[in-house]
N, C-alpha and C positions, 0 to 999 in steps of 0.2 A: 514463460515469462521472459520478456525482454528487459534487461537491466538498464534503466534510463537515468540520465543526469538531466533533470529538467530545470527550467528557470525557477520553478517554485522551490527547488532545493535552496536557492539563495534566500527565499522568504523564510524557510524553515530553519536556517542557520544564521539568522541576523545579518544578511548580506554576504555571507560566505567568508567573513573575516574574523570569526570567533576563534580564539586560540584554544587548543585542547592540550593541556599539559598535565603531568603527573610526576611523582617521584618514580623514576624508572629503575630503582634499585631492585624491585621484584619482577621486572619484566623479562620476557624472553629476549636474550641478547645474542642469539645465534648470528645475527648480522650486525655489524658495527654501524653506528649512525653518528658520524662526526658532527660537530657544531657547524651550522651553516656558514660561519665565518671562515672555516677551513675548506669549504667546498668551492669548486669553480662556480662562478655565477651562472645561473641558468640563462638561456638565450633571451635577449631582450627583443621587444617589439620593433618592427621595422616596416616601413611602407614599401621597401624594395622587394620585389617578388623573390621568393626563395626557390632554389633549384630542388629537384627531387632528392638529390644526394644530400644537400644541406638539411632538408626536412627530415630525412631518414636518420641522419646522425643526431639531430636534436631529439627525435622521438626515442632513439636508443638511450640517449643521456637521461631523459625523463624516466624511462623504464628502470634504469640503474638506480636513480635516486629514489624512485618509488619502492624498490626492493628494500632499501635501507629504512625507509619510513615504516613500511608495512611489516617488515621483518619476515618476508617470505620471498623465495627466489622463483623466477619463472622457469618452468620446466620445458617450455617450447615457445617459439616465436608467436607473437600476436599480430595479425594483420591490422594495421591502423590506417584509417581513411580520414583525411581532413577534407571536408566537402563544404560547398556553399550551403547557406540556409535552405534554399529551394531543393537542392539535391538531397540534403539530409531529411527533409520532410517527406520527399518522395520515397526514399529508401525505407524510412520508418513505416510509412503507411503500407508499403508492400509487405514488410515483416508482420505488421499488425494484422493485415488482411489474411495472411497465411495462417495465423494462429487463432483467429477469432471465429467462434461459432455464432454467427449473427442471430440465428433463430433463438438460441438459448439466451443470448444477451437481450434480445427484445422481450422475451418472456420474463426475465428478471426485471427489466425496465417497467413492465406492467405492474409487477408486484410492488416496486418502489413508488409507482404512481398511487396505488391503493393506500400506501402508508404515508403519503404526502411528501415524499422526498423528491419526486419529480413532478413537473407539470403534466397534466393530461395530454396525451398525444406526443410526448417527447420521443424523438428518434435517438435512443441511447447510443447505438453503435456510431451513428453519424456525429453525435455530440462529442463522444470520446475521441474520435478521430480528429475532429477539428481542434479540440483543446490540445491534444498531444502534438499535432503537427505545428501548432503555434509555439509551444513552450519548450520543446525538447532541445537541449544543447548537445546531447550526445547519447549514444546507447551502445550496449554490448549484447551480443547474442550468445548465450551460454552453450557450451558443447565443444566438439572437436572439429578442427578444419578438415576438409575445405568448406563444408556446408555451414558449419557453426564456428564459434570461437573467434569471431571478428568484431571489431568495434569501429564506430564512426563518431567523429567530433565535428561540430559546426564551426567553420572558420573560413573567411575569405581573405585572411591576412597572414596565412601561414601559422606557425606555432608561436603566436604572441603569448604574453603571460596569462591572458584569460583562457585561451585555448589550452594552454598547459595545465591550468587549474582544473578545467573540465576533464582533460585527459587523465589527470591523476585519479579522478573519481572512477572513470571507466577502466583504467588499468588495475585498480583495486578489485573490481569485479573479475577481470581476466585472471589475475594471479590467484584469487581465492577459488575461482572455478577450477583452475588446474590442480589445486590441492584438495578441494572439498566437494567438487561436482555440483554446480549450481543448477544442473538439470533436475535436481530434486523437485524444483518448482513445477516442472512439467508433470511429474508423477503425482504430485499433490493435486494439481488441477484435474488430471484425468480421474482421480479418485473422488472428486467432488468435495475435497477438504478445503472449502473456501476460507474459513477463518484461520485454519492452520497455515494456508498459503499466505494470507496477509501477515501473519506473525513471522513466517520465514522471510518474507520480503522485507519486513522491518529489520531483521538481523542483517540481511544482505545490504540493504541501502544504508542502514545505520553505520555499518562498518565503512562503507565508501564515503559517507559524509564525514565521519570522524577522521579518516585518513586524508581526505582532501583538505580538511582544516589543518591538520598537522603538516601536510606537505606545504601548504601556503606559508605557514609561519616558520618552518624549518628550512625550506629550500628556495623561497623567493625573497629577494631583498625588499627593503622598504618602498623603493620606487615601483617595483613590480607589484607589490601588494596593493599600492595605491591605484595602479592601473586596473587591477582585478576589481577593486571596489568600485571604481568609476564605471567599468563595463557592466558590473552587476546592477548598479543603481540605474543604468539606462535600459534594463530589460523591461519590456512592456508585454503584458498578457491580457489583452482586453477580452478575449473569448473565455479564458479561465475566470476572469473577474466577473463576467456576466453569467457564468454557469451556476446551477443550483448549489447551495451551500453544502449539501451532503456530498456532491461530487468533488468539490474543492477539498473538503475535509478528508475524503477518501484518498485523494491523490497525495495530499500532504502527509498522511499518517505514517507510511513506511519510513519517510525521511525524518520527520520531526520526532515522533515517538520512538522510532527505531534508533535514531541518533542518541536519544537520552538513555535507552536501554543498553546500547553498546558502550556508551561512555561509562555507565555504571560498571560494566564488566571490565573495561580497560582500567578504570581507576582502582579496581580491587586486585587486578592481577595482570595488567598489561595485555599485549596481544596474545599471550598464551591462553588467557581466559577467554578471549574472543574466539580463538581457534577451537577451543574445547566446545564452545557453543555451536559451532558448525557441525560437530559430531553428535551433539545432543541439543538440537535447536528448540526454541519455544514452540509450543503446540497450539497456542491460542492467543488471541489479542489480549485476553485477560493477563497472561504472563508477560506480554510486552508492556502493558499499561501498569502492571504491578510487579516489578522485577523480583520482589521478595517471594512472590508466588512461583516464579520460575525457579528460584534457588531452592525452594522446598518441594518442587515438582508437584504443584497443585494441579492435578489432571482433571479436565472437564469430564462430565459423565455423558455417555452416548444418549442422544435424543433422536427419535425417529418419528416420522409422520407416515402412516400407511397410505397406500394408493386407494383413495376414496372415490375415484372417478366413477366406478360402477355403482356406488351408493347414491350418486348425485342424479343419475338418470341417463337416458339415451343421449349419445353425442358428446358427452363429457370425456375428456382425455387428460392424462397427466401432462404437466408443463414444467415449470421451473422447480428445481430442488436446490436449496442453498443451505450450507452450514452457517448457522447464525451465531455470531459471537457477541462479546461484551461491547466491542466497538460499534457493531451494528445496532445493538439495543440502545446505546447512548445516542447515536445519530438520530434515530427515529424520534426519541423523546425531545431532543434539542430542537426539533422542528416546531414545537409548541411551548416548551418549558425552558426556564433559565438553564444555562449550561451546568451550573453547580448542582442544581436539582437533578438533572439528567444523569450526571456523573455518579452521584450518590445512589440513585435508584438502580443504575446498571451495575454497580460495583459488586453486587452479590451474585452475579451470573455464574452458572455452573454447567451450561450446555444449551444448545438450541438448534432448531431446524425449521426452515420455512419451506412450504410446498404449495404450489398453485395447480389449479385444474382449469381447463379452458373448454368452451363450446362456442364456436363462432367468434364473435368479438367480446364474449363475456368471460369473466375470470372469478373464480372462487379461491380463497386462500386460507391456509392454516399456518400460524406462527406459534410454535410450541417451544417453551423454554423451561429450564430447570434452574433452581436456585440453591445457594449454600444452606439455607435454613428456611423454615416456614416464615420466620420474621422477615428475612430478606425478600421472600416471595410476596409477602403482604405489602412491603414498601414499594416493590416494583408495581404491584397491582394498583396501589393508590396513585402512583405517578402516572400509570397508563390510563387510569380513569380520568385524571385531570387533563392528560394529553387528548383523550377522546372527546371530552367535553369542550375543549378549546377548538378542536378540529370539526366536530359535528354538531355541537350545541347540546341542549339538554337531553338526557337519556330518554329513549322511547320505551323503556321498560327496565327491569332490573339488569344492570350492566349491559344494556343494549342501546345502540345508537343507530340513527338512520340519517343519511344525507350523502351528497356528492355521488349519487348513484350506487351507494353501498348500504347493505344491511349488515350490522356487525354485532359481535358479542364478545365479552371478556370473561373467561373462565379461570377461576383461581381455586386451587385445592392443594393444601399441604405445601410442598416445595415445588409444585409445577403450575405453570400458567399457560394458557392458550388464548390467542387472539384470532378470531374467525371473522372472515369477511366474505360476502356473497352478493350477487347482483339483485337478489330478491329474498323475501322472507322464507318461502318454502325451500329454496335451495340452501339457505342458511340453516334451517331446521334439519335438513337431511345431512348437511355437513357436520353439525353438532352430534346428531345421533350416530353417524358413522365413526366419528372420532372417539366418542365415549369420554371418560375422565380426561382432564387436561394432562 
């Protein structure tokens, strides 16, 4: 995982100028945090080119101020690179390419096409690269130097207030990485814990969003805050705006929902509570969406989908395997149903797994989910039936739909639900027989 500060962060935080405050009487006060009126003013924007030594001193000052805001001290230096937009995009794409399994991502993209979240024929790796290259303001690579533990911020004007604002976000990633090891995300990805990774990303990005907001209000004066707001208002992301809604929502989720989650922790116990969450992080998007379930440690139940390639016939092979969360369930339903309906239907989620199988250019899919109760499962089934009717038209049989090159069936039994899709009826029948009960 590359920790990104993207332009859409500003959308998620109302332009980046939302004040985050609380009664700090119960907060961790290991580091003092004097009033901004008693601090030397941060460096102001200037059109005069800055020398390397000037920039280094300014970055060191931002780091020191960030320690006071975040209430953590840096354990080692962090290489900071201020680069032009073109150089930032180029460096980011190199980092993304090094970490991306394009084949696996294309397989996931095909599954999202079958669910209506992507247009047929979408090149998902290319789409993600183009959106991120356009919208990234800065990023941090978790880990230890020299290969890792470095950050980049987009700026061709030196460390002006806007670059300083973005830098505070990335320095938050850097200092928490040094204390709590953000390479946990790599291990989650390697384990195929997709929903858990999204939840962990929400903690990481939510912390950085909250801290950059606090840095803005505590360490930048009114003129500098106004300059940050003007720069944020001028950000344009046409590729993101034109991207499928599900992709936009997925990119926003760790920042928007993560910020709400971390703010809840901060309001209840200051940064000490946030720090404890790194040691015991949320394990599902359910916990991020419903913080009370995190507090009572409502754990999802394991859901598996067996390898059914052999049951489908010669030439079929396993393809994508994705841990499927509440957020994923909601996104799919939102493709055809009102947002409130989708949120209510998905709120009883208790576990899920998606798996696809491929032969040539054909794909078969099983999406299996578990729910908190039989009633919650029925509500989800009802919503999924309405979603399928809107997507495919009238049923072709009991809980079966046909269209858009798919043969599909919805299986509901007790607290478990399965959505099956195949390119033809016989393959769907073999998929259903191989799976058994949902």
